[in-house]
C-alpha positions as a printed Julia matrix, in Angstrom:
662×3 Matrix{Float64}:
 -14.92   95.16  50.32
 -14.9    98.23  48.07
 -17.6    99.98  45.55
 -14.93  100.04  42.63
 -16.63   97.8   40.27
 -15.19   94.14  39.78
 -11.59   95.26  38.35
  -9.23   93.39  40.54
  -6.29   96.61  39.91
  -9.01   99.49  41.18
  -9.77   97.68  43.55
  -6.69   97.25  44.85
  -6.1   100.67  43.81
  -8.99  101.47  46.3
  -7.83   99.14  49.23
  -4.32  100.68  48.79
  -5.77  105.08  48.83
  -7.9   103.5   51.87
  -4.93  102.47  53.68
  -3.56  105.39  53.46
  -6.13  107.33  54.14
  -6.44  105.35  57.76
  -2.8   105.88  58.77
  -3.06  110.25  58.04
  -5.74  109.82  60.13
  -4.19  108.28  62.47
  -0.9   110.41  61.93
  -3.19  113.77  62.59
  -4.06  112.62  65.99
  -0.46  113.09  67.48
   0.56  115.87  64.69
  -1.83  117.81  63.71
   0.09  118.83  60.45
   1.45  115.28  59.1
   1.26  115.47  55.52
  -1.11  114.06  53.37
   0.93  113.56  49.97
   1.01  110.05  50.97
  -3.17  109.68  50.14
  -2.87  112.39  47.4
  -0.3   109.98  45.48
  -2.85  106.94  46.16
  -5.43  108.88  44.85
  -3.94  109.56  41.52
  -4.33  105.72  39.81
  -7.79  105.55  41.01
  -8.1   108.93  39.02
  -7.34  107.4   36.2
  -9.16  104.32  36.45
 -12.25  103.63  34.47
 -14.75  103.72  37.76
 -12.38  105.57  40.13
 -14.27  108.46  40.45
 -17.56  106.69  41.45
 -15.15  105.52  43.74
 -13.96  108.9   45.0
 -17.12  110.49  44.89
 -18.32  107.38  47.56
 -15.21  108.38  50.24
 -16.18  111.79  49.94
 -17.31  112.11  53.99
 -14.32  109.94  54.85
 -11.34  112.23  52.85
 -13.56  115.03  54.6
 -13.42  113.84  58.3
  -9.86  111.7   57.98
  -8.33  115.69  57.12
  -7.42  115.35  53.19
  -8.46  119.02  52.71
  -6.81  120.19  56.51
  -3.71  122.77  56.86
  -4.76  124.7   53.19
  -6.84  126.65  50.95
  -8.93  123.25  50.35
  -9.93  123.18  53.7
 -11.87  126.13  53.6
 -14.28  125.93  50.11
 -16.03  129.18  50.21
 -13.02  131.11  49.83
 -11.97  129.04  46.84
 -11.69  130.43  43.79
 -12.82  129.24  40.46
 -10.14  131.2   37.88
  -7.16  129.96  40.03
  -8.62  126.03  40.2
  -8.73  125.48  36.66
  -4.95  126.63  36.7
  -4.58  124.63  39.61
  -6.36  121.29  37.88
  -4.98  122.53  33.93
  -1.55  123.93  34.83
  -0.49  122.15  38.52
   1.91  119.69  39.27
   0.48  115.76  40.43
  -0.43  116.81  43.59
  -2.14  120.65  43.39
  -4.36  118.83  40.48
  -4.85  115.53  42.68
  -6.52  117.61  45.41
  -8.1   119.74  43.52
  -9.92  116.59  41.56
 -10.6   115.2   45.08
 -11.86  118.83  46.01
 -14.23  119.39  43.33
 -15.93  115.83  44.16
 -16.29  117.11  46.97
 -18.36  119.86  46.09
 -20.46  118.09  43.42
 -21.24  115.47  46.53
 -22.12  118.81  48.63
 -24.33  119.86  45.47
 -25.74  116.98  44.78
 -27.23  116.76  48.73
 -25.21  114.03  48.55
 -23.08  115.01  51.63
 -23.24  118.11  54.11
 -20.4   120.24  54.83
 -20.65  122.75  57.77
 -18.19  125.62  55.3
 -20.03  125.81  52.24
 -24.0   125.49  50.88
 -25.01  123.16  48.11
 -26.49  126.41  45.93
 -22.78  128.06  46.43
 -20.66  124.49  45.73
 -22.94  124.12  42.44
 -22.62  128.41  41.21
 -18.65  127.01  41.9
 -18.69  124.19  39.65
 -20.61  125.98  36.69
 -17.9   128.77  36.56
 -15.03  125.8   36.37
 -17.21  123.46  34.14
 -17.55  127.24  31.99
 -13.88  128.05  32.21
 -13.1   124.68  31.24
 -15.53  124.43  28.43
 -12.96  123.77  26.13
 -13.37  120.41  27.28
 -17.18  120.18  26.76
 -16.31  118.03  22.92
 -14.33  115.4   25.08
 -11.29  116.02  23.12
  -8.11  117.44  24.73
  -5.31  119.61  23.3
  -1.56  118.97  23.07
  -0.84  120.95  26.4
  -3.07  118.23  28.18
  -2.25  115.07  26.47
   1.46  115.93  27.5
   0.99  116.27  30.78
   3.05  113.85  32.97
   1.18  111.21  34.59
  -1.68  111.34  32.82
  -3.25  114.31  34.75
  -4.48  115.41  31.37
  -6.4   112.79  30.92
  -7.42  112.43  34.55
  -9.01  116.5   34.01
 -10.81  115.81  31.05
 -12.14  112.54  33.04
 -13.31  114.97  35.65
 -15.29  117.36  33.67
 -17.26  114.82  31.53
 -17.89  113.11  34.94
 -19.24  116.38  36.4
 -20.94  117.69  33.01
 -22.98  114.22  33.77
 -24.06  114.64  37.12
 -24.46  118.94  36.7
 -26.74  118.55  33.17
 -24.71  118.43  29.73
 -27.83  120.3   28.1
 -28.54  123.47  30.55
 -24.12  124.13  31.32
 -24.27  126.74  28.78
 -27.52  128.13  29.77
 -27.04  128.01  33.53
 -22.97  129.73  32.35
 -25.54  132.43  30.85
 -27.36  133.36  33.46
 -23.94  132.97  35.92
 -21.68  135.44  33.89
 -25.05  137.99  33.67
 -26.15  137.75  37.58
 -22.08  138.19  38.18
 -21.85  141.43  35.79
 -25.06  142.99  36.95
 -23.04  143.48  40.14
 -20.63  145.24  37.91
 -17.49  144.21  39.27
 -14.05  146.03  38.64
 -12.87  142.58  38.26
 -14.04  141.23  35.31
 -11.44  138.82  33.55
 -12.43  135.51  34.96
 -16.03  136.45  33.62
 -14.41  137.34  30.63
 -12.8   133.81  30.14
 -16.03  132.24  30.52
 -17.61  134.18  27.47
 -14.77  133.4   25.8
 -15.35  129.87  26.54
 -19.3   130.33  25.68
 -17.75  131.84  21.99
 -15.64  128.78  22.15
 -19.08  126.43  21.75
 -21.17  128.37  19.94
 -18.69  128.02  16.91
 -17.37  124.59  17.43
 -19.52  122.24  14.99
 -19.95  119.26  17.29
 -21.65  120.82  20.01
 -25.68  121.91  19.56
 -26.21  125.11  20.5
 -29.43  125.86  18.75
 -31.35  128.56  20.62
 -28.49  129.87  22.31
 -29.69  133.47  21.58
 -28.57  135.2   24.78
 -25.29  133.05  24.8
 -24.4   134.87  21.21
 -25.51  138.54  22.36
 -23.16  138.22  25.63
 -20.19  136.8   23.07
 -20.69  139.73  21.08
 -20.87  142.46  23.17
 -17.2   141.65  24.42
 -15.65  140.21  21.1
 -18.46  142.2   18.32
 -20.44  145.13  19.56
 -20.29  146.91  16.56
 -20.32  146.56  12.7
 -16.8   147.35  12.57
 -15.57  144.18  14.34
 -18.76  142.01  14.17
 -16.76  139.6   12.92
 -13.65  139.81  15.98
 -11.49  140.61  12.91
  -8.25  141.16  15.5
  -6.41  144.51  15.87
  -4.97  145.42  13.14
  -7.63  144.51  10.46
  -9.95  146.87  12.9
  -7.57  149.58  12.81
  -7.48  149.78   8.95
 -10.8   149.36   8.63
 -11.16  152.42  11.24
  -8.91  154.47   9.19
 -11.58  153.98   6.38
 -14.51  155.13   8.2
 -16.16  158.68   8.0
 -17.53  160.16  11.01
 -20.97  158.65   9.75
 -19.28  155.14  10.7
 -17.7   156.22  13.43
 -20.35  157.61  15.38
 -22.54  154.47  15.01
 -18.97  152.23  16.45
 -19.25  155.03  18.89
 -23.42  154.18  19.7
 -22.55  149.84  19.75
 -19.58  150.13  22.25
 -21.25  152.49  24.3
 -24.5   150.58  24.29
 -22.73  147.49  24.8
 -20.48  148.75  28.0
 -23.52  150.37  29.0
 -25.76  147.5   28.79
 -23.28  144.67  30.37
 -20.61  146.78  31.79
 -18.03  144.64  30.33
 -15.92  146.66  27.56
 -14.67  145.38  24.53
 -10.86  145.74  23.55
 -11.86  146.84  20.58
 -13.58  150.18  22.44
 -10.07  152.09  23.47
  -8.73  151.39  19.94
 -11.5   153.6   18.87
 -11.32  155.92  21.26
  -8.08  156.39  20.63
  -8.58  156.47  16.98
 -10.78  159.6   18.02
  -8.31  161.3   19.86
  -7.56  164.49  18.0
  -9.93  163.38  15.15
 -12.98  163.96  16.45
 -12.94  164.49  19.63
 -16.6   165.29  19.6
 -17.34  161.68  18.97
 -15.67  160.75  22.15
 -18.96  162.12  24.45
 -21.25  159.61  22.28
 -18.28  156.23  22.31
 -18.23  156.97  25.93
 -22.36  156.51  26.42
 -22.6   160.1   28.46
 -26.15  161.73  29.51
 -25.71  164.84  29.85
 -24.16  164.98  33.32
 -21.18  162.74  32.45
 -20.49  165.26  28.85
 -21.12  168.89  31.32
 -18.09  167.0   33.32
 -15.81  165.98  30.12
 -16.35  169.44  28.65
 -15.82  171.29  31.72
 -12.63  169.32  32.04
 -11.18  167.96  28.7
  -8.11  168.39  29.68
  -7.32  166.11  31.83
 -10.29  163.69  30.72
  -8.5   163.74  27.48
  -5.22  163.14  28.88
  -6.68  159.92  30.83
  -7.74  158.24  27.85
  -4.1   159.07  25.75
  -2.4   157.32  28.92
  -4.67  154.81  30.71
  -7.22  153.24  28.3
  -5.94  150.44  26.13
  -7.15  146.88  24.99
  -5.39  145.48  28.11
  -7.0   147.88  30.3
 -10.25  148.17  28.18
 -12.21  148.16  32.05
 -10.82  151.35  32.6
 -13.37  152.97  29.68
 -16.41  151.92  31.57
 -14.96  153.28  34.81
 -14.03  156.69  33.64
 -17.55  156.94  32.06
 -19.52  156.5   35.1
 -16.78  158.27  37.18
 -18.16  161.26  35.07
 -21.4   160.49  35.08
 -21.29  160.77  38.5
 -19.39  164.42  38.58
 -16.67  163.66  40.14
 -14.33  166.21  38.81
 -16.7   169.4   39.84
 -14.95  168.45  43.39
 -12.26  170.66  42.98
  -9.18  168.53  44.62
 -10.07  166.02  42.57
  -8.83  167.13  39.09
  -5.56  168.35  40.68
  -5.06  164.72  42.85
  -5.91  163.18  39.03
  -2.91  165.8   37.37
  -0.61  164.41  39.96
  -1.54  160.33  39.71
  -0.28  161.1   35.84
   3.01  162.16  36.24
   3.33  160.17  39.5
   6.57  158.61  40.43
   6.38  154.09  41.14
   8.78  153.52  43.45
  10.8   150.02  42.52
   8.89  147.53  44.94
   5.51  148.58  43.38
   6.6   148.72  39.61
   8.09  145.29  39.92
   4.53  144.58  42.29
   2.28  145.63  40.02
   4.18  144.29  36.3
   4.19  140.62  38.02
   0.54  140.99  38.43
  -0.79  142.83  35.0
   2.51  141.97  33.44
   4.52  144.07  30.89
   2.62  145.3   27.55
   2.52  148.57  29.47
   4.48  150.83  32.31
   3.63  149.75  35.79
   2.0   153.17  36.37
  -0.93  152.66  33.21
  -2.35  150.2   34.91
  -2.44  152.05  38.75
  -4.02  155.02  36.49
  -6.66  152.66  35.17
  -7.71  151.24  38.13
  -7.59  154.51  39.56
 -10.42  155.15  36.93
 -12.12  151.59  37.52
 -12.6   152.68  41.55
 -13.2   156.18  40.74
 -16.14  155.21  38.25
 -17.54  152.41  40.27
 -17.09  152.41  44.24
 -19.5   149.65  44.74
 -17.64  147.21  42.42
 -14.19  146.77  44.61
 -13.8   143.34  45.72
 -11.5   141.31  48.58
 -11.02  137.97  46.83
  -9.53  135.59  48.76
  -8.16  137.92  51.25
  -9.38  138.11  55.23
  -9.49  142.25  54.22
 -13.27  142.97  54.31
 -12.13  146.3   56.73
  -9.53  147.44  54.11
 -11.83  147.02  51.36
 -14.89  149.17  52.68
 -12.48  151.72  53.23
 -11.52  151.52  49.29
 -15.15  151.42  48.42
 -16.3   154.57  50.87
 -13.41  156.6   49.69
 -14.4   156.14  46.49
 -17.57  156.88  47.11
 -17.84  159.71  49.66
 -13.57  161.37  49.99
 -11.97  160.33  46.44
 -10.05  163.46  47.32
  -8.44  161.39  50.35
  -8.57  158.11  48.55
  -6.05  159.39  45.91
  -3.81  161.42  48.64
  -3.76  157.23  49.76
  -3.1   155.41  46.52
  -0.43  158.91  46.13
   1.68  157.63  49.27
   1.79  153.92  48.94
   2.72  153.95  45.31
   5.48  156.77  45.46
   6.83  156.24  49.19
   5.8   152.77  49.64
   4.25  154.1   52.71
   0.79  155.57  54.17
   0.2   157.73  57.07
  -2.72  157.78  59.05
  -3.65  158.83  62.7
  -4.99  157.33  66.13
  -6.31  159.53  68.55
  -3.59  162.09  68.2
  -0.86  159.67  67.31
   0.58  159.21  63.93
   0.95  155.95  62.45
   3.24  155.09  59.34
   2.61  151.68  57.89
   5.53  150.72  55.91
   6.86  148.93  59.09
   4.48  147.56  60.75
   3.76  143.81  60.95
   1.31  142.26  58.6
  -2.25  142.2   59.59
  -4.69  139.44  58.93
  -3.82  139.55  55.65
  -0.3   137.79  55.98
   0.36  136.93  52.42
   0.06  139.48  49.8
  -3.06  139.59  47.76
  -2.52  139.26  44.14
  -6.29  138.37  42.66
  -7.41  142.14  43.41
  -7.47  145.96  41.34
  -4.48  147.63  41.18
  -5.54  149.62  43.39
  -6.41  147.28  45.83
  -2.92  145.48  45.49
  -0.32  148.7   46.41
  -2.77  149.61  48.96
  -4.97  147.0   51.22
  -1.8   145.56  52.84
  -0.94  148.74  54.13
  -4.72  149.2   55.16
  -4.69  146.16  56.84
  -1.47  146.4   59.05
  -2.85  150.7   59.5
  -5.93  148.77  61.13
  -4.51  146.38  63.44
  -2.13  148.76  64.38
  -5.17  150.67  65.73
  -6.64  147.87  67.29
  -3.14  147.0   69.54
  -3.03  151.03  70.42
  -6.72  150.96  72.05
  -5.29  148.26  74.49
  -7.68  146.89  77.01
 -11.11  148.43  76.18
 -14.83  148.15  77.77
 -16.28  147.65  73.86
 -15.36  146.23  70.6
 -12.44  148.0   69.41
 -14.46  148.66  66.37
 -16.21  151.74  67.94
 -12.84  153.35  68.24
 -10.65  152.62  65.31
 -13.71  152.75  62.48
 -14.35  156.77  62.99
 -10.31  157.5   63.29
  -9.72  154.89  60.28
 -12.44  156.15  57.47
 -13.73  159.72  58.54
 -15.18  162.41  60.64
 -18.95  160.66  58.68
 -18.78  157.41  60.95
 -21.25  157.79  63.38
 -19.12  158.06  67.51
 -22.63  156.28  68.49
 -21.64  152.39  68.49
 -23.77  149.16  69.71
 -22.23  146.2   69.7
 -24.7   142.81  70.42
 -22.05  140.87  71.74
 -20.52  141.59  75.36
 -16.66  142.54  75.22
 -16.47  140.83  78.51
 -18.25  137.69  78.3
 -18.68  137.17  74.6
 -22.05  136.6   75.09
 -25.55  138.34  73.31
 -26.81  140.41  75.76
 -29.36  143.24  75.53
 -30.24  141.6   71.54
 -34.23  143.26  71.31
 -32.93  146.76  72.56
 -29.78  146.48  70.14
 -32.36  145.48  66.94
 -35.06  148.15  68.49
 -31.98  151.13  68.55
 -31.21  149.95  65.33
 -34.53  150.77  63.72
 -34.59  153.51  66.21
 -31.46  154.73  64.11
 -32.31  153.45  60.16
 -35.51  152.87  59.77
 -37.7   155.83  58.24
 -40.56  155.45  59.87
 -38.57  155.8   63.12
 -35.65  157.92  62.48
 -37.66  161.02  61.73
 -37.51  159.78  58.17
 -33.54  160.55  57.87
 -31.95  159.01  55.31
 -28.31  157.57  55.13
 -26.26  160.33  54.31
 -22.86  159.15  54.62
 -22.6   155.0   54.37
 -21.87  153.55  57.62
 -19.79  150.58  58.17
 -21.51  147.99  59.8
 -20.64  144.22  60.84
 -22.47  140.97  60.18
 -22.92  137.61  60.92
 -22.71  135.97  57.51
 -24.76  132.42  57.67
 -24.62  129.87  54.95
 -27.9   127.91  53.58
 -28.42  126.2   56.64
 -28.1   129.4   59.21
 -25.24  128.19  60.46
 -22.39  131.01  61.55
 -19.58  130.81  58.52
 -17.82  134.11  60.29
 -18.39  137.86  60.68
 -17.97  140.59  58.28
 -17.45  144.07  57.55
 -20.2   146.02  55.02
 -20.93  149.0   54.72
 -24.94  149.96  54.76
 -25.24  152.22  52.12
 -29.31  153.34  52.33
 -32.93  152.6   53.6
 -35.71  152.7   51.06
 -39.34  151.36  50.13
 -39.07  148.77  47.09
 -41.28  148.91  44.39
 -43.28  146.63  46.36
 -43.45  148.61  49.25
 -41.44  146.82  51.49
 -38.68  148.82  53.22
 -35.46  147.46  52.7
 -31.79  147.9   53.52
 -29.61  148.31  50.42
 -25.61  147.57  51.22
 -22.16  146.96  50.1
 -20.51  143.08  50.73
 -16.9   143.53  49.64
 -17.08  139.72  48.72
 -16.58  139.83  44.59
 -20.15  137.97  45.04
 -23.03  139.77  46.96
 -25.64  137.59  45.96
 -26.0   134.93  48.7
 -28.01  132.28  51.01
 -27.73  133.26  54.1
 -30.01  130.28  55.34
 -34.13  130.89  56.34
 -35.27  132.08  53.27
 -32.99  135.07  53.54
 -31.58  135.39  50.4
 -29.84  138.6   49.35
 -30.95  140.09  46.15
 -28.68  141.56  43.59
 -30.35  142.88  40.86
 -34.91  142.3   41.38
 -35.61  144.71  43.92
 -34.06  148.29  42.96
 -30.33  147.55  43.89
 -27.94  149.72  42.11
 -25.13  148.15  40.66
 -22.8   146.7   43.62
 -25.95  146.82  46.06
 -26.71  144.02  48.16
 -30.27  144.46  49.33
 -32.67  142.56  51.92
 -35.94  143.35  53.98
 -35.59  145.57  57.07
 -35.82  142.88  59.58
 -33.66  140.41  57.76
 -30.72  142.42  57.69
 -31.2   143.14  61.01
 -31.33  139.92  61.82
 -27.45  139.25  61.08
 -26.14  142.8   62.29
 -23.84  142.28  65.54
 -22.97  145.72  65.45
 -23.41  149.17  63.75
 -22.7   152.83  64.31
 -24.57  156.0   64.35
 -25.12  159.72  65.15
 -26.52  159.91  69.01
 -27.95  162.95  68.64
 -30.67  162.0   65.65
 -31.58  158.8   67.33
 -35.29  158.02  66.56
 -38.27  156.91  68.96
 -37.61  153.26  70.27
 -40.32  152.88  71.95
 -42.41  153.37  68.61
 -40.76  150.31  66.39
 -43.26  147.34  67.2
 -42.26  145.02  68.5
 -43.56  141.92  66.04
 -40.16  143.88  63.64
 -38.14  143.66  66.98
 -39.56  139.91  67.95
 -39.15  138.53  63.94
 -35.34  140.05  63.62
 -34.41  138.73  66.81
 -35.93  135.13  66.66
 -34.21  134.73  63.39
 -30.87  135.77  64.99
 -31.24  133.29  68.04
 -32.37  130.35  65.62
 -28.82  130.5   63.34
 -25.94  132.24  64.52
 -26.77  133.77  67.77
 -27.43  130.05  68.57
 -23.18  129.31  68.87
 -23.41  132.24  71.6
 -24.23  131.7   74.98
 -26.84  134.24  76.1
 -26.74  136.38  79.06
 -29.51  136.17  82.16
 -31.44  138.32  81.1
 -31.62  137.36  77.74
 -34.99  135.06  77.44
């Protein structure tokens, strides 16, 4: 019996699909890596049928249980990326399009509460599907492009039908509102990588100008579109580069000043840079250089830096600022606002970066990812400006390289001249040198670390540097050999810098793998970081820490590296810990009412925050200065009890406790 309706043809296709599912399950019993190709082939005619999506939706739990998604990225739905999913759906071959379609039906079931997946929450699934639908908004009206119609085996129609199916259940009328909310939520974190966000804004723009789609009252959406495509009077109608260039040539100084104010206002409000913005900056160069601070939106601090280091700032604009690298404008503005060039080695390091000769391997890698509109060195220089200006905007994408990425963030934040040295080594020599306990490590010939494949969905600096750092981190672990504590205790101070505390505590016993001295662990954390119990000492340098990430059900997802940035009272008088999470989206639901905030409790761009006890409940390891340990006896037992109870009833429940632990 099937649930596919009365059509005998679809019933036969569903029966065939069910049979291949059973065959896959049997094959996996003896050969865990058995191919799912027959299942995907059998799913195609079901996807094409009028009631096929309903039939497959009803089989989501069966597909998961019988291994359709196993042995692939789709087996870990939390790491999937909407932008990649769109390419797979719209441009992939039959097998790739099919498994992506099945995966999105699975995520729809999770989002609707019809299926509970251990690897992704309902909120995460809904956010993913919102972004996927956002990037496919050209299908909102149900019309297909010529490219879609010409795809083999009806794949274009399958994608169109799937999209309508998703919209019908997620809410047709609310998708644009939800999309605007999602775009603004992501932009509030000021990520360096904005391409996928800009694609979403582009799709919103298409909807706003489509007469077949009702968009009355969508003022928030229109404002977002204007910020990207027409933030000033001179480009309000999105005229294209050649026309805008002609308009700039005809403007007097007063009109150019208005253009500068408009671009700066839109950039500072959203963190997005319009591709027209670099055109204005390049037009001002040599004609109206005095308007450049206005176009960058600089305060007196940023302007002071620009005037003191005028030659190099203007050279950076000449070399790195183009429509194709427009986000570098925001990076440059924020770098100047941070007063970065007042650190003497930075100007020298940037002059070297301007003249740096890239090795062929790095040039090829940059060109393969960012294109050839400009030389590879231009994209790298633009990426350097973005990272220096936005130390909390760097993310690791799908790669298990959080240790390396928090290093990039900490160095950009705290030791930028060292970061420039690392970039120079990696870009020029395809090698990075570090030391571990007196022994020199060179990365070039080391085996791959946690990232077995080179990352491609990252910013230019991460693209060329993370693989080296990942290999070095792994080599430091190898050089540690067998030790009596978590290896991060020795690696982190050597890897990141002198400011990492040499005091170290882990809640998991290295020998037994069990939770131990949990209350004492939390008590020490309070005495080290909570201003009420550590002598009111602020966090002076970012400190690496390890957390247990949980899903919205409080179940353990995995351990993850973050950096503790600061601890302070929020506007409601609650003590909060502000941290950097390098996962490209810090707003997460960790279950038990623990929701990471990114913009509602005094967070600076790129920070996440939690009430102190809630953060402590997810903490696994932390560094501290043993000479600045506060009074552990002053820490209230009620706070310790709350944090440990939250931990023990969530992620820590999976660890067997030592005998001394209650």
